[in-house]
C-alpha positions as CSV (number, residue, x, y, z in Angstrom):
1,M,145.7,144.8,118.3
2,G,142.1,145.9,119.2
3,R,141.1,145.3,115.6
4,A,142.6,141.8,115.5
5,L,140.9,140.9,118.8
6,A,137.5,142.1,117.4
7,Q,138.0,140.1,114.2
8,S,138.9,137.0,116.3
9,I,135.8,137.4,118.5
10,Q,133.7,137.9,115.4
11,R,135.1,134.7,113.8
12,Q,134.4,132.7,117.0
13,M,130.8,134.1,117.0
14,E,130.3,133.0,113.4
15,E,131.8,129.6,114.2
16,N,129.5,129.3,117.2
17,D,126.5,130.3,115.0
18,G,127.5,127.7,112.5
19,V,127.8,125.0,115.2
20,R,124.5,126.2,116.7
21,E,122.9,125.9,113.2
22,M,124.3,122.4,112.7
23,N,123.0,121.3,116.1
24,I,119.5,122.7,115.3
25,Q,119.6,120.8,112.0
26,K,120.7,117.6,113.7
27,A,117.9,118.0,116.3
28,M,115.4,118.4,113.5
29,I,116.7,115.3,111.7
30,R,116.5,113.3,115.0
31,N,112.9,114.5,115.5
32,C,111.9,113.4,111.9
33,K,113.6,110.0,112.5
34,A,111.8,109.6,115.8
35,Q,108.4,110.2,114.0
36,E,109.3,107.7,111.3
37,E,110.2,105.1,113.9
38,L,106.8,105.3,115.6
39,P,105.5,101.8,116.4
40,K,103.1,100.9,113.6
41,A,100.5,98.3,113.1
42,A,98.2,97.4,110.3
43,I,94.7,96.0,111.0
44,Q,92.7,94.3,108.3
45,F,88.9,94.1,108.9
46,D,86.1,92.2,107.3
47,A,82.6,91.1,108.2
48,A,80.2,88.2,107.6
49,F,76.4,88.7,107.7
50,D,73.5,86.4,108.5
51,R,70.5,88.3,107.0
52,R,67.9,85.9,108.4
53,N,69.0,86.4,112.0
54,F,70.3,89.9,111.7
55,K,73.7,88.8,113.1
56,S,77.2,89.6,111.9
57,A,80.7,88.8,112.8
58,T,83.8,91.0,112.5
59,G,87.1,89.5,111.7
60,L,90.2,91.5,112.6
61,V,93.8,90.6,111.8
62,G,96.6,92.8,113.1
63,W,100.2,92.9,111.9
64,D,103.2,94.7,113.3
65,Q,105.5,96.9,111.3
66,K,107.7,93.9,110.4
67,G,104.7,92.0,108.9
68,D,104.5,89.6,111.8
69,L,101.1,88.5,113.0
70,L,100.2,90.5,116.1
71,V,96.6,89.8,117.0
72,L,93.4,88.0,115.9
73,K,90.0,89.2,117.1
74,T,86.4,88.4,116.3
75,V,83.3,90.2,117.5
76,I,79.7,89.0,117.2
77,H,77.1,91.7,116.6
78,N,73.3,91.2,117.1
79,K,70.4,93.2,115.5
80,V,72.4,94.5,112.6
81,S,70.2,95.9,109.8
82,S,72.3,95.9,106.6
83,T,75.5,94.8,104.9
84,F,76.7,98.4,105.0
85,A,76.2,98.6,108.7
86,V,78.1,95.3,109.1
87,E,81.2,96.7,107.4
88,A,81.0,100.0,109.3
89,Y,80.9,98.1,112.6
90,A,83.8,96.0,111.5
91,C,85.8,99.2,110.8
92,L,84.8,100.6,114.2
93,E,86.0,97.4,115.9
94,S,89.4,97.8,114.1
95,I,89.7,101.3,115.5
96,K,88.9,100.0,119.0
97,L,91.5,97.2,118.6
98,G,94.1,99.8,117.5
99,I,93.4,101.8,120.6
100,S,93.8,98.8,122.8
101,L,97.1,98.0,121.1
102,R,98.3,101.5,122.1
103,M,100.1,102.0,118.9
104,P,100.5,105.7,117.9
105,S,100.4,104.9,114.2
106,I,97.8,102.6,112.7
107,K,96.8,101.6,109.1
108,I,93.2,100.3,108.9
109,M,92.6,98.2,105.8
110,G,89.3,96.8,104.5
111,D,87.6,95.8,101.2
112,S,84.6,98.0,101.6
113,K,85.2,101.0,99.4
114,A,82.2,102.9,100.7
115,V,83.2,102.5,104.4
116,I,86.8,103.4,103.7
117,K,85.9,106.5,101.7
118,K,83.5,107.7,104.5
119,C,86.2,107.2,107.1
120,Q,88.8,109.1,105.0
121,K,86.5,112.2,104.8
122,N,86.3,114.5,107.7
123,S,82.7,115.7,106.9
124,I,79.6,114.6,108.7
125,D,78.1,111.5,107.1
126,K,74.3,111.8,106.6
127,S,73.7,108.2,105.5
128,M,72.3,105.5,107.6
129,L,75.9,104.8,108.7
130,G,76.3,108.3,110.1
131,A,76.4,107.4,113.8
132,I,78.9,104.6,113.3
133,I,81.1,106.8,111.1
134,S,80.8,109.6,113.7
135,D,82.1,107.1,116.3
136,I,85.1,106.3,114.1
137,H,85.9,110.0,113.5
138,N,85.7,110.7,117.3
139,K,88.3,108.0,118.0
140,K,90.8,109.3,115.4
141,S,92.3,111.6,118.1
142,S,93.6,108.5,119.9
143,F,96.3,108.1,117.3
144,Q,99.2,110.3,116.1
145,K,98.7,108.9,112.6
146,L,95.8,107.0,111.3
147,N,95.3,105.9,107.7
148,F,92.4,104.1,106.1
149,Q,93.2,102.1,103.0
150,Y,91.0,100.1,100.6
151,I,92.4,96.7,99.7
152,H,91.0,94.2,97.2
153,R,89.0,91.3,98.6
154,S,91.8,88.8,97.6
155,E,94.2,90.7,99.9
156,N,91.7,90.5,102.8
157,S,91.1,86.8,102.8
158,N,92.5,86.2,106.4
159,A,90.0,88.7,107.9
160,N,87.2,87.3,105.7
161,K,87.9,83.7,106.8
162,L,88.1,84.7,110.4
163,A,84.7,86.6,110.2
164,K,83.0,83.7,108.5
165,S,84.4,81.2,111.0
166,A,83.3,83.4,113.9
167,L,79.7,83.7,112.5
168,D,79.5,79.9,112.1
169,R,80.7,79.3,115.6
170,E,79.0,82.4,117.1
171,E,82.1,83.2,119.3
172,N,84.1,86.2,120.2
173,V,87.9,85.5,120.1
174,Y,90.9,87.6,121.2
175,L,94.3,86.0,120.6
176,M,97.6,87.8,121.2
177,G,101.0,86.8,122.4
178,V,101.3,83.2,123.7
179,D,97.7,82.4,123.0
180,L,98.1,83.5,119.4
181,D,101.3,81.5,119.0
182,R,99.5,78.3,120.3
183,H,96.6,78.8,118.0
184,V,98.9,79.3,114.9
185,L,101.0,76.3,115.9
186,A,97.9,74.1,116.3
187,W,96.6,75.3,113.0
188,K,99.9,74.5,111.3
189,R,99.9,71.0,112.8
190,R,96.5,70.3,111.4
191,G,97.5,71.4,108.0
192,P,95.1,72.3,105.2
193,R,91.8,70.5,105.5
194,N,90.9,68.0,102.8
195,P,87.4,68.8,101.5
196,D,86.5,65.1,101.1
């Protein structure tokens, strides 16, 4: 009888260990799913540059994880020295916008290969963009996940048009929520403009 009791207790312990192991595996799966379900946003950036007046405009277009328009933002910069600096400032502004959106996972997309490559590297940049790239790297810790992705100019037309329009009008814009909806609705009512 003592032997049967010992075997019974051992079987229960093995079953408990099996159940415990299954619970651990389930918890790990839940944690992985929770990480996959982090709110995500994609922000496209581009810039327009007025060389004569050393002015630039950044155009930012933010999308949520479903692909819905989330935010439009433009920023005017004065005393900008080069096209490379213009694109780097645009990327920095996209990081700042990502921080303000409080999304833990962000994808930053732009059509400047040089700037995207510098942002992807973790090394110190010794070019004339070094200070701007350093600012970008210092802000990476604000996100759980941050990706930089090069996209072709044709895929970045919304941010490009927004930047050009902002430079022409010399205005900063930040549209989100109801204001964004009104803006998009008004734009749709106007329809495409006839060049004549």
